VODO-77487 format. One record per residue: residue number from 1; residue in three letters; x, y, z of N, C-alpha, C in turn. Coordinates in nm, 2 decimals. Layout:
# VODO-77487
NUM / ALA / X / Y / Z / X / Y / Z / X / Y / Z .
...
This chain:
# VODO-77487
1 / UNK / 23.57 / 14.23 / 29.05 / 23.60 / 14.36 / 28.99 / 23.64 / 14.34 / 28.84 .
2 / UNK / 23.72 / 14.24 / 28.81 / 23.76 / 14.22 / 28.67 / 23.64 / 14.17 / 28.59 .
3 / UNK / 23.56 / 14.09 / 28.65 / 23.44 / 14.04 / 28.57 / 23.35 / 14.15 / 28.54 .
4 / UNK / 23.32 / 14.24 / 28.64 / 23.23 / 14.35 / 28.61 / 23.29 / 14.45 / 28.51 .
5 / UNK / 23.42 / 14.47 / 28.51 / 23.49 / 14.55 / 28.41 / 23.48 / 14.49 / 28.27 .
6 / UNK / 23.49 / 14.36 / 28.26 / 23.48 / 14.28 / 28.14 / 23.33 / 14.29 / 28.09 .
7 / UNK / 23.24 / 14.28 / 28.17 / 23.10 / 14.29 / 28.14 / 23.07 / 14.43 / 28.08 .
8 / UNK / 23.12 / 14.53 / 28.15 / 23.10 / 14.67 / 28.11 / 23.16 / 14.69 / 27.98 .
9 / UNK / 23.28 / 14.64 / 27.95 / 23.35 / 14.65 / 27.82 / 23.27 / 14.58 / 27.71 .
10 / UNK / 23.22 / 14.46 / 27.74 / 23.14 / 14.39 / 27.64 / 23.01 / 14.47 / 27.61 .
11 / UNK / 22.95 / 14.53 / 27.71 / 22.82 / 14.61 / 27.69 / 22.86 / 14.73 / 27.60 .
12 / UNK / 22.97 / 14.79 / 27.63 / 23.01 / 14.91 / 27.55 / 23.04 / 14.87 / 27.41 .
13 / UNK / 23.10 / 14.76 / 27.39 / 23.13 / 14.71 / 27.25 / 23.00 / 14.67 / 27.18 .
14 / UNK / 22.91 / 14.61 / 27.25 / 22.78 / 14.58 / 27.19 / 22.70 / 14.71 / 27.15 .
15 / UNK / 22.71 / 14.81 / 27.24 / 22.64 / 14.94 / 27.21 / 22.70 / 15.00 / 27.09 .
16 / UNK / 22.83 / 15.00 / 27.08 / 22.90 / 15.06 / 26.96 / 22.87 / 14.98 / 26.83 .
17 / UNK / 22.86 / 14.85 / 26.84 / 22.83 / 14.77 / 26.73 / 22.69 / 14.80 / 26.67 .
18 / UNK / 22.60 / 14.80 / 26.76 / 22.46 / 14.83 / 26.72 / 22.45 / 14.98 / 26.67 .
19 / UNK / 22.53 / 15.07 / 26.74 / 22.53 / 15.21 / 26.69 / 22.58 / 15.22 / 26.55 .
20 / UNK / 22.68 / 15.15 / 26.52 / 22.74 / 15.15 / 26.38 / 22.64 / 15.09 / 26.28 .
21 / UNK / 22.58 / 14.98 / 26.32 / 22.48 / 14.92 / 26.23 / 22.36 / 15.01 / 26.20 .
22 / UNK / 22.32 / 15.07 / 26.31 / 22.20 / 15.17 / 26.30 / 22.24 / 15.29 / 26.21 .
23 / UNK / 22.36 / 15.34 / 26.24 / 22.41 / 15.45 / 26.16 / 22.42 / 15.42 / 26.01 .
24 / UNK / 22.47 / 15.30 / 25.98 / 22.48 / 15.25 / 25.84 / 22.35 / 15.24 / 25.77 .
25 / UNK / 22.25 / 15.18 / 25.84 / 22.11 / 15.17 / 25.79 / 22.05 / 15.31 / 25.77 .
26 / UNK / 22.06 / 15.40 / 25.87 / 22.01 / 15.53 / 25.86 / 22.07 / 15.61 / 25.75 .
27 / UNK / 22.20 / 15.60 / 25.73 / 22.27 / 15.67 / 25.63 / 22.22 / 15.62 / 25.49 .
28 / UNK / 22.20 / 15.49 / 25.47 / 22.15 / 15.44 / 25.35 / 22.01 / 15.49 / 25.32 .
29 / UNK / 21.93 / 15.49 / 25.42 / 21.79 / 15.54 / 25.40 / 21.79 / 15.69 / 25.36 .
30 / UNK / 21.87 / 15.77 / 25.43 / 21.88 / 15.91 / 25.41 / 21.94 / 15.94 / 25.27 .
31 / UNK / 22.05 / 15.86 / 25.23 / 22.11 / 15.88 / 25.10 / 22.01 / 15.85 / 24.99 .
32 / UNK / 21.93 / 15.74 / 25.00 / 21.83 / 15.71 / 24.90 / 21.73 / 15.82 / 24.89 .
33 / UNK / 21.68 / 15.88 / 25.01 / 21.58 / 15.98 / 25.01 / 21.64 / 16.11 / 24.94 .
34 / UNK / 21.76 / 16.15 / 24.97 / 21.82 / 16.27 / 24.91 / 21.84 / 16.25 / 24.76 .
35 / UNK / 21.89 / 16.14 / 24.72 / 21.91 / 16.11 / 24.58 / 21.78 / 16.12 / 24.50 .
36 / UNK / 21.67 / 16.06 / 24.56 / 21.54 / 16.07 / 24.49 / 21.49 / 16.21 / 24.48 .
37 / UNK / 21.51 / 16.29 / 24.58 / 21.47 / 16.43 / 24.58 / 21.56 / 16.51 / 24.48 .
38 / UNK / 21.69 / 16.48 / 24.48 / 21.77 / 16.55 / 24.38 / 21.73 / 16.52 / 24.24 .
39 / UNK / 21.70 / 16.39 / 24.22 / 21.65 / 16.35 / 24.08 / 21.53 / 16.42 / 24.04 .
40 / UNK / 21.44 / 16.45 / 24.13 / 21.32 / 16.52 / 24.10 / 21.34 / 16.67 / 24.09 .
41 / UNK / 21.42 / 16.73 / 24.17 / 21.44 / 16.87 / 24.17 / 21.54 / 16.92 / 24.07 .
42 / UNK / 21.64 / 16.85 / 24.04 / 21.75 / 16.89 / 23.95 / 21.76 / 16.79 / 23.84 .
43 / UNK / 21.67 / 16.79 / 23.74 / 21.67 / 16.69 / 23.64 / 21.78 / 16.70 / 23.54 .
44 / UNK / 21.85 / 16.81 / 23.54 / 21.96 / 16.83 / 23.44 / 22.10 / 16.78 / 23.50 .
45 / UNK / 22.10 / 16.74 / 23.63 / 22.23 / 16.70 / 23.69 / 22.22 / 16.56 / 23.73 .
46 / UNK / 22.34 / 16.50 / 23.75 / 22.35 / 16.36 / 23.80 / 22.32 / 16.37 / 23.95 .
47 / UNK / 22.21 / 16.30 / 24.00 / 22.17 / 16.31 / 24.14 / 22.27 / 16.25 / 24.24 .
48 / UNK / 22.34 / 16.14 / 24.19 / 22.44 / 16.08 / 24.28 / 22.56 / 16.17 / 24.30 .
49 / UNK / 22.60 / 16.23 / 24.19 / 22.72 / 16.33 / 24.20 / 22.68 / 16.45 / 24.29 .
50 / UNK / 22.56 / 16.50 / 24.27 / 22.51 / 16.61 / 24.35 / 22.50 / 16.57 / 24.50 .
51 / UNK / 22.46 / 16.45 / 24.52 / 22.46 / 16.40 / 24.66 / 22.60 / 16.40 / 24.72 .
52 / UNK / 22.70 / 16.35 / 24.64 / 22.83 / 16.34 / 24.69 / 22.89 / 16.48 / 24.73 .
53 / UNK / 22.85 / 16.58 / 24.64 / 22.90 / 16.72 / 24.66 / 22.82 / 16.79 / 24.78 .
54 / UNK / 22.69 / 16.77 / 24.79 / 22.62 / 16.85 / 24.88 / 22.55 / 16.77 / 25.00 .
55 / UNK / 22.50 / 16.65 / 24.97 / 22.42 / 16.59 / 25.07 / 22.48 / 16.48 / 25.15 .
56 / UNK / 22.60 / 16.44 / 25.12 / 22.67 / 16.33 / 25.19 / 22.69 / 16.36 / 25.33 .
57 / UNK / 22.74 / 16.48 / 25.36 / 22.77 / 16.51 / 25.50 / 22.64 / 16.52 / 25.59 .
58 / UNK / 22.54 / 16.57 / 25.53 / 22.41 / 16.57 / 25.60 / 22.36 / 16.43 / 25.63 .
59 / UNK / 22.37 / 16.34 / 25.53 / 22.33 / 16.20 / 25.55 / 22.42 / 16.13 / 25.65 .
60 / UNK / 22.55 / 16.16 / 25.65 / 22.64 / 16.10 / 25.74 / 22.61 / 16.15 / 25.89 .
61 / UNK / 22.59 / 16.28 / 25.90 / 22.55 / 16.33 / 26.03 / 22.42 / 16.27 / 26.09 .
62 / UNK / 22.32 / 16.26 / 26.00 / 22.20 / 16.20 / 26.04 / 22.22 / 16.06 / 26.08 .
63 / UNK / 22.29 / 15.98 / 26.00 / 22.32 / 15.85 / 26.04 / 22.39 / 15.83 / 26.17 .
64 / UNK / 22.49 / 15.92 / 26.19 / 22.56 / 15.92 / 26.32 / 22.47 / 15.95 / 26.44 .
65 / UNK / 22.39 / 16.05 / 26.43 / 22.30 / 16.08 / 26.54 / 22.20 / 15.97 / 26.56 .
66 / UNK / 22.14 / 15.91 / 26.46 / 22.05 / 15.79 / 26.48 / 22.13 / 15.68 / 26.54 .
67 / UNK / 22.25 / 15.66 / 26.50 / 22.33 / 15.55 / 26.56 / 22.36 / 15.57 / 26.71 .
68 / UNK / 22.40 / 15.70 / 26.74 / 22.43 / 15.73 / 26.88 / 22.31 / 15.71 / 26.97 .
69 / UNK / 22.19 / 15.74 / 26.92 / 22.07 / 15.74 / 27.00 / 21.99 / 15.61 / 26.97 .
70 / UNK / 22.05 / 15.50 / 26.92 / 21.98 / 15.38 / 26.88 / 21.89 / 15.32 / 26.99 .
71 / UNK / 21.92 / 15.33 / 27.12 / 21.82 / 15.28 / 27.22 / 21.69 / 15.34 / 27.21 .
72 / UNK / 21.68 / 15.46 / 27.16 / 21.55 / 15.53 / 27.14 / 21.50 / 15.52 / 27.00 .
73 / UNK / 21.60 / 15.53 / 26.90 / 21.56 / 15.53 / 26.76 / 21.50 / 15.40 / 26.72 .
74 / UNK / 21.56 / 15.29 / 26.75 / 21.52 / 15.16 / 26.70 / 21.38 / 15.13 / 26.75 .
75 / UNK / 21.35 / 15.13 / 26.88 / 21.21 / 15.11 / 26.93 / 21.11 / 15.21 / 26.87 .
76 / UNK / 21.16 / 15.34 / 26.86 / 21.07 / 15.44 / 26.81 / 21.03 / 15.41 / 26.66 .
77 / UNK / 21.13 / 15.37 / 26.58 / 21.11 / 15.34 / 26.44 / 21.02 / 15.22 / 26.43 .
78 / UNK / 21.05 / 15.12 / 26.51 / 20.96 / 15.00 / 26.50 / 20.82 / 15.03 / 26.54 .
79 / UNK / 20.80 / 15.11 / 26.64 / 20.67 / 15.15 / 26.68 / 20.60 / 15.23 / 26.57 .
80 / UNK / 20.67 / 15.32 / 26.51 / 20.62 / 15.40 / 26.40 / 20.57 / 15.31 / 26.29 .
81 / UNK / 20.66 / 15.22 / 26.25 / 20.62 / 15.13 / 26.14 / 20.50 / 15.04 / 26.17 .
82 / UNK / 20.49 / 14.99 / 26.29 / 20.37 / 14.91 / 26.33 / 20.25 / 15.00 / 26.34 .
83 / UNK / 20.26 / 15.12 / 26.39 / 20.15 / 15.21 / 26.40 / 20.10 / 15.25 / 26.26 .
84 / UNK / 20.19 / 15.27 / 26.17 / 20.16 / 15.31 / 26.04 / 20.08 / 15.19 / 25.97 .
85 / UNK / 20.13 / 15.07 / 25.99 / 20.07 / 14.95 / 25.93 / 19.93 / 14.94 / 25.99 .
86 / UNK / 19.91 / 14.95 / 26.12 / 19.78 / 14.94 / 26.18 / 19.68 / 15.05 / 26.13 .
87 / UNK / 19.73 / 15.17 / 26.12 / 19.65 / 15.29 / 26.09 / 19.61 / 15.28 / 25.94 .
88 / UNK / 19.70 / 15.25 / 25.85 / 19.67 / 15.25 / 25.71 / 19.62 / 15.12 / 25.65 .
89 / UNK / 19.61 / 15.02 / 25.73 / 19.57 / 14.89 / 25.68 / 19.42 / 14.89 / 25.64 .
90 / UNK / 19.39 / 14.86 / 25.52 / 19.26 / 14.85 / 25.46 / 19.16 / 14.95 / 25.51 .
91 / UNK / 19.17 / 15.08 / 25.48 / 19.07 / 15.18 / 25.52 / 18.95 / 15.15 / 25.44 .
92 / UNK / 18.83 / 15.20 / 25.49 / 18.71 / 15.18 / 25.41 / 18.72 / 15.27 / 25.29 .
93 / UNK / 18.67 / 15.21 / 25.18 / 18.68 / 15.28 / 25.05 / 18.60 / 15.41 / 25.04 .
94 / UNK / 18.65 / 15.51 / 24.97 / 18.58 / 15.63 / 24.96 / 18.48 / 15.62 / 24.85 .
95 / UNK / 18.38 / 15.71 / 24.84 / 18.28 / 15.70 / 24.73 / 18.35 / 15.69 / 24.59 .
96 / UNK / 18.46 / 15.77 / 24.57 / 18.53 / 15.76 / 24.44 / 18.59 / 15.62 / 24.42 .
97 / UNK / 18.65 / 15.56 / 24.52 / 18.70 / 15.43 / 24.50 / 18.59 / 15.32 / 24.47 .
98 / UNK / 18.48 / 15.34 / 24.54 / 18.37 / 15.24 / 24.52 / 18.32 / 15.26 / 24.37 .
99 / UNK / 18.30 / 15.38 / 24.33 / 18.25 / 15.41 / 24.19 / 18.36 / 15.35 / 24.09 .
100 / UNK / 18.48 / 15.37 / 24.11 / 18.59 / 15.32 / 24.02 / 18.58 / 15.17 / 24.02 .
101 / UNK / 18.57 / 15.11 / 24.13 / 18.56 / 14.96 / 24.14 / 18.44 / 14.91 / 24.06 .
102 / UNK / 18.33 / 14.98 / 24.08 / 18.20 / 14.94 / 24.01 / 18.22 / 14.95 / 23.85 .
103 / UNK / 18.29 / 15.06 / 23.81 / 18.32 / 15.08 / 23.67 / 18.41 / 14.96 / 23.62 .
104 / UNK / 18.51 / 14.93 / 23.69 / 18.60 / 14.82 / 23.65 / 18.53 / 14.69 / 23.64 .
105 / UNK / 18.44 / 14.66 / 23.74 / 18.37 / 14.54 / 23.74 / 18.27 / 14.53 / 23.62 .
106 / UNK / 18.20 / 14.64 / 23.59 / 18.11 / 14.65 / 23.48 / 18.19 / 14.62 / 23.35 .
107 / UNK / 18.31 / 14.69 / 23.33 / 18.39 / 14.67 / 23.22 / 18.44 / 14.52 / 23.20 .
108 / UNK / 18.47 / 14.46 / 23.31 / 18.52 / 14.32 / 23.31 / 18.40 / 14.23 / 23.27 .
109 / UNK / 18.28 / 14.26 / 23.32 / 18.17 / 14.18 / 23.29 / 18.14 / 14.19 / 23.14 .
110 / UNK / 18.15 / 14.31 / 23.09 / 18.12 / 14.33 / 22.94 / 18.23 / 14.25 / 22.86 .
111 / UNK / 18.35 / 14.25 / 22.91 / 18.46 / 14.18 / 22.83 / 18.43 / 14.03 / 22.84 .
112 / UNK / 18.39 / 13.98 / 22.95 / 18.36 / 13.83 / 22.96 / 18.24 / 13.79 / 22.88 .
113 / UNK / 18.14 / 13.88 / 22.88 / 18.02 / 13.85 / 22.80 / 18.05 / 13.84 / 22.66 .
114 / UNK / 18.13 / 13.94 / 22.61 / 18.17 / 13.94 / 22.47 / 18.26 / 13.82 / 22.43 .
115 / UNK / 18.35 / 13.78 / 22.52 / 18.43 / 13.67 / 22.49 / 18.36 / 13.54 / 22.49 .
116 / UNK / 18.25 / 13.53 / 22.56 / 18.16 / 13.41 / 22.56 / 18.05 / 13.42 / 22.46 .
117 / UNK / 18.04 / 13.53 / 22.39 / 17.94 / 13.55 / 22.29 / 17.80 / 13.58 / 22.35 .
118 / UNK / 17.79 / 13.62 / 22.47 / 17.67 / 13.65 / 22.54 / 17.62 / 13.79 / 22.52 .
119 / UNK / 17.71 / 13.88 / 22.48 / 17.68 / 14.02 / 22.48 / 17.56 / 14.05 / 22.39 .
120 / UNK / 17.55 / 14.00 / 22.27 / 17.44 / 14.02 / 22.18 / 17.31 / 13.96 / 22.22 .
121 / UNK / 17.32 / 13.84 / 22.28 / 17.20 / 13.78 / 22.33 / 17.14 / 13.85 / 22.45 .
122 / UNK / 17.22 / 13.90 / 22.54 / 17.17 / 13.97 / 22.65 / 17.09 / 14.10 / 22.61 .
123 / UNK / 17.14 / 14.17 / 22.51 / 17.07 / 14.29 / 22.46 / 16.95 / 14.25 / 22.38 .
124 / UNK / 16.96 / 14.15 / 22.30 / 16.84 / 14.11 / 22.22 / 16.73 / 14.07 / 22.31 .
125 / UNK / 16.75 / 14.00 / 22.42 / 16.64 / 13.96 / 22.51 / 16.58 / 14.07 / 22.58 .
126 / UNK / 16.67 / 14.17 / 22.61 / 16.61 / 14.29 / 22.69 / 16.52 / 14.37 / 22.60 .
127 / UNK / 16.54 / 14.37 / 22.47 / 16.46 / 14.45 / 22.38 / 16.32 / 14.39 / 22.36 .
128 / UNK / 16.30 / 14.26 / 22.37 / 16.17 / 14.19 / 22.35 / 16.08 / 14.21 / 22.46 .
């Protein structure tokens, strides 16, 4: 009986520890997001001060809720990050990107030809 009670207490303390760590990380992420938005939306005010006045309670509540639900939040977030990585990893280039890359390559070839003194020769031979 005592051992099972001790195990239950340790599990509860472990849950609370991970909940607090998750809440802290979530609060930090939410704080950074809100401050960045405030910086963009209200350029005439200090975004950190505005966060303290208006956004801190929202960020703390969000952090608390994420911390409380960490058994779902952490695996869900990890799955989201992995799925995003797989989905967005090296998509095939669009026609715009291919044209832009071709322009950059042509420009680089011109620079290299000029630096090697080949630019004038290549045009002179093409004219004959």
